[in-house]
Backbone as numpy.savetxt, mean C-alpha at the origin, in Angstrom:
# Nx Ny Nz CAx CAy CAz Cx Cy Cz
-13.99 -2.51 0.20 -13.63 -3.54 1.16 -12.67 -2.93 2.17
-12.91 -3.19 3.44 -12.00 -2.73 4.48 -11.30 -3.94 5.09
-10.49 -3.70 6.13 -9.70 -4.77 6.74 -10.60 -5.88 7.30
-11.69 -5.51 7.94 -12.61 -6.51 8.51 -13.19 -7.40 7.42
-13.58 -6.79 6.31 -14.11 -7.56 5.18 -13.04 -8.52 4.63
-11.81 -8.02 4.52 -10.71 -8.85 4.03 -10.48 -10.04 4.95
-10.48 -9.79 6.25 -10.31 -10.88 7.23 -11.41 -11.90 7.08
-12.64 -11.45 6.91 -13.77 -12.37 6.72 -13.58 -13.25 5.48
-13.16 -12.66 4.38 -12.96 -13.42 3.14 -11.84 -14.44 3.32
-10.74 -14.02 3.92 -9.60 -14.93 4.12 -10.01 -16.08 5.04
-10.71 -15.78 6.12 -11.16 -16.82 7.04 -12.05 -17.82 6.32
-12.96 -17.32 5.50 -13.87 -18.20 4.75 -13.10 -19.06 3.75
-12.21 -18.42 2.97 -11.45 -19.14 1.94 -10.53 -20.21 2.54
-9.95 -19.92 3.71 -9.04 -20.87 4.34 -9.76 -21.86 5.24
-11.03 -21.60 5.52 -11.77 -22.46 6.43 -11.21 -22.40 7.84
-10.84 -21.21 8.25 -10.23 -21.01 9.57 -11.03 -19.95 10.33
-10.57 -19.63 11.52 -11.26 -18.62 12.33 -10.87 -17.22 11.88
-11.70 -16.27 12.24 -11.40 -14.87 11.94 -10.16 -14.42 12.69
-9.94 -14.95 13.88 -8.77 -14.58 14.68 -7.48 -14.98 13.95
-7.44 -16.18 13.40 -6.26 -16.63 12.66 -6.07 -15.79 11.39
-7.16 -15.53 10.68 -7.08 -14.73 9.46 -6.61 -13.31 9.77
-7.10 -12.74 10.87 -6.67 -11.39 11.24 -5.18 -11.38 11.59
-4.70 -12.42 12.23 -3.27 -12.52 12.54 -2.46 -12.56 11.25
-2.91 -13.31 10.27 -2.22 -13.39 8.98 -2.16 -12.01 8.33
-3.28 -11.32 8.28 -3.33 -9.99 7.67 -2.42 -9.02 8.43
-2.46 -9.04 9.76 -1.62 -8.14 10.56 -0.14 -8.41 10.36
0.25 -9.68 10.32 1.66 -10.03 10.11 2.10 -9.59 8.72
1.26 -9.81 7.72 1.59 -9.38 6.36 1.82 -7.87 6.31
0.86 -7.11 6.86 0.97 -5.64 6.81 2.19 -5.16 7.59
2.42 -5.72 8.77 3.57 -5.32 9.59 4.88 -5.60 8.85
4.96 -6.76 8.20 6.18 -7.12 7.48 6.43 -6.18 6.31
5.41 -5.89 5.53 5.57 -4.98 4.38 5.98 -3.59 4.87
5.30 -3.06 5.88 5.62 -1.73 6.39 7.05 -1.69 6.93
7.44 -2.70 7.70 8.79 -2.74 8.28 9.88 -2.77 7.21
9.68 -3.60 6.20 10.68 -3.72 5.15 10.79 -2.43 4.32
9.67 -1.85 3.95 9.70 -0.62 3.16 10.29 0.52 3.99
9.98 0.57 5.28 10.55 1.61 6.16 12.07 1.47 6.26
12.59 0.24 6.15 14.04 0.02 6.18 14.69 0.31 4.84
13.89 0.67 3.85 14.43 0.98 2.53 14.44 -0.21 1.59
13.85 -1.31 2.01 13.80 -2.51 1.18 12.59 -2.47 0.26
12.62 -3.33 -0.74 11.53 -3.45 -1.69 10.85 -4.79 -1.43
9.52 -4.82 -1.46 8.76 -6.06 -1.30 8.03 -6.31 -2.62
8.41 -7.41 -3.30 7.84 -7.72 -4.60 7.05 -9.01 -4.51
5.79 -8.96 -4.89 4.92 -10.12 -4.98 4.59 -10.28 -6.45
5.27 -11.22 -7.11 5.16 -11.38 -8.55 3.69 -11.54 -8.95
3.28 -10.74 -9.92 1.90 -10.76 -10.40 0.99 -9.83 -9.64
1.32 -9.53 -8.39 0.49 -8.63 -7.58 1.03 -7.22 -7.63
2.28 -7.04 -7.21 2.86 -5.70 -7.26 4.08 -5.56 -6.38
4.60 -4.35 -6.35 5.81 -4.04 -5.60 5.55 -2.86 -4.68
5.92 -3.04 -3.42 5.88 -1.98 -2.42 7.30 -1.49 -2.23
7.50 -0.17 -2.30 8.81 0.39 -2.01 8.65 1.84 -1.58
9.78 2.53 -1.44 9.73 3.94 -1.05 10.57 4.75 -2.01
10.29 6.04 -2.04 11.10 6.94 -2.86 11.25 8.26 -2.13
12.22 9.02 -2.58 12.50 10.32 -1.96 11.76 11.41 -2.72
11.10 12.27 -2.00 10.44 13.43 -2.60 11.21 14.67 -2.14
11.72 15.44 -3.09 12.51 16.63 -2.77 11.65 17.71 -2.12
12.33 18.60 -1.39 11.65 19.76 -0.82 11.16 20.65 -1.97
10.06 21.33 -1.74 9.51 22.19 -2.78 8.71 23.32 -2.15
8.33 24.26 -2.97 7.50 25.37 -2.51 6.08 25.14 -2.99
5.14 25.25 -2.05 3.73 25.10 -2.39 2.99 26.39 -2.08
1.69 26.36 -2.15 0.87 27.54 -1.84 -0.25 27.14 -0.91
-0.52 27.98 0.08 -1.66 27.78 0.96 -2.89 28.14 0.15
-3.83 27.21 -0.04 -4.98 27.49 -0.90 -5.92 28.57 -0.35
-5.93 28.78 0.96 -6.80 29.81 1.53 -6.23 31.21 1.36
-4.91 31.34 1.62 -4.29 32.67 1.62 -3.45 32.93 0.38
-3.17 31.89 -0.39 -2.32 31.98 -1.57 -0.87 32.34 -1.21
-0.52 32.22 0.07 0.85 32.49 0.51 1.74 31.29 0.17
2.98 31.55 -0.25 3.89 30.43 -0.50 4.29 29.78 0.82
4.52 28.46 0.79 5.00 27.78 1.97 5.97 26.70 1.54
6.89 26.38 2.45 7.90 25.37 2.15 7.39 24.00 2.57
7.52 23.06 1.65 7.15 21.68 1.93 8.45 20.90 2.04
8.66 20.27 3.19 9.92 19.58 3.48 10.09 18.33 2.61
11.33 17.97 2.40 11.64 16.72 1.71 11.23 15.56 2.61
10.86 14.45 1.98 10.48 13.28 2.77 10.51 12.03 1.92
10.50 10.88 2.60 10.37 9.60 1.92 8.89 9.25 1.89
8.44 8.72 0.77 7.03 8.34 0.62 6.93 6.88 0.19
5.86 6.24 0.60 5.59 4.86 0.21 5.02 4.83 -1.20
5.36 3.78 -1.95 4.83 3.62 -3.30 4.37 2.18 -3.48
3.39 2.01 -4.36 2.96 0.68 -4.77 2.81 0.70 -6.28
3.42 -0.27 -6.94 3.27 -0.39 -8.38 2.62 -1.74 -8.65
1.46 -1.71 -9.26 0.73 -2.93 -9.55 1.52 -3.81 -10.51
1.46 -5.12 -10.26 2.10 -6.09 -11.14 1.26 -6.31 -12.39
1.82 -7.05 -13.32 1.17 -7.27 -14.61 -0.20 -7.94 -14.45
-0.28 -9.01 -13.67 -1.56 -9.72 -13.51 -2.61 -8.83 -12.87
-2.21 -8.07 -11.85 -3.11 -7.15 -11.15 -3.63 -6.11 -12.14
-2.70 -5.48 -12.86 -3.07 -4.41 -13.80 -3.99 -4.94 -14.90
-3.70 -6.13 -15.40 -4.55 -6.70 -16.45 -5.94 -7.03 -15.92
-6.03 -7.54 -14.70 -7.33 -7.87 -14.11 -8.17 -6.61 -13.93
-7.56 -5.52 -13.51 -8.28 -4.26 -13.33 -8.71 -3.71 -14.69
-7.83 -3.81 -15.66 -8.17 -3.30 -17.00 -9.32 -4.08 -17.62
-9.36 -5.39 -17.41 -10.44 -6.21 -17.97 -11.77 -5.83 -17.34
-11.77 -5.47 -16.04 -13.00 -5.11 -15.36 -13.58 -3.79 -15.87
-12.70 -2.92 -16.40 -13.19 -1.61 -16.86 -13.74 -1.65 -18.28
-13.54 -2.74 -18.97 -13.99 -2.82 -20.37 -15.35 -3.41 -20.48
């Protein structure tokens, strides 16, 4: 499923236009990205938590030349699935 498919499903479920559904999806994504970029955590109980963490600088290897290279430290986005989400996925795999 991509963003267009998600907008279609939301529009259908809400009985609204695709334009309104797309606005909802865009506002949701913008809000989550903005908050996590500010260092905040976004928790949706049962669904999951969006946050960021620090990744230290490290030494890696260029796979073509096998030369060592420095990988800079950076902040990375993380998502941890909530209990309901994780259980729903686990049930589907059984």
